[in-house]
C-alpha positions, 0 to 999 in steps of 0.5 A, a space after each residue: 543402441 537398440 530402438 528400445 533403449 532409445 525409447 527409454 532414454 527419451 522417456 527418462 529424459 522427458 520424465 527429468 524435464 517434467 520433475 524439474 518443472 514441478 520442482 520449480 513450480 513448487 518453490 515458486 508457489 511456496 515463495 508466493 504464499 509465504 508471509 513477507 517480513 513485516 517492514 516498519 510502516 514509515 509515517 511522517 514525523 508528526 504521527 509518530 509524535 502523537 503517542 508521546 502525549 499518551 503519558 499525560 492525564 486524559 484531559 491533556 490527551 484530548 487537546 493533543 489529539 485535537 490540536 493537529 486536526 485544527 490547522 488544515 485537512 488530514 488524511 485518515 487511514 480507515 482500513 488496512 494495516 496502518 488504520 487510525 494513521 493520520 497524515 496532516 496535509 500541508 502544501 506539499 504532495 503526499 506519495 503512496 506506495 510500497 517504495 521506502 521513500 514514499 510519504 505513506 508506505 503501504 506494505 500490500 501486495 496489491 499496491 505498486 511501488 509508486 501507487 498514487 500521489 495527492 496534491 493541493 490545487 485551487 483549495 482542493 486535493 487532487 488524487 492522481 494514480 501513477 500507473 499502478 497495475 491494480 488502480 486507485 479507486 475513489 468509492 467504486 470508481 477507478 480513476 484514470 486521470 487526476 480527480 478531485 478527492 472530496 472530503 469523506 470520500 473513500 480512497 482505496 489503494 490495495 487493501 488500504 482505504 483512506 479518507 480526506 478529513 477536515 
């Protein structure tokens, strides 16, 4: 084989490798930019029961909205895809993340599967980041250890903002 033919064969092989790399990058880019299929958000049973009183007259509707807020504090989603979702807080911990078994399932690329948990402690509520990639934020401060969540303070997980009320 002549030296010229060998050089052409090498260049053809190099071109095939670059073509493979470009096709792979284009396919990955397309998959990453494609919107996800929207999964139904899983919310505890009490928030899903709230829409039922909407069929009743307005006077009864106002009572139905106020009654769940009286027993104790609630966690309210103030920004994000699940805006206005209310989670009544009892004595059990609340887990937040993309995992289907989380108490509050957030379908967000910036949230981890097991992102954070909120649990009661000595009359208050503690937020703990569970080793998430993008962090859990109270106001503009990233939390690195279990931190007390003050009522009304914005808790940000990915693109979702929550507030402790009550």
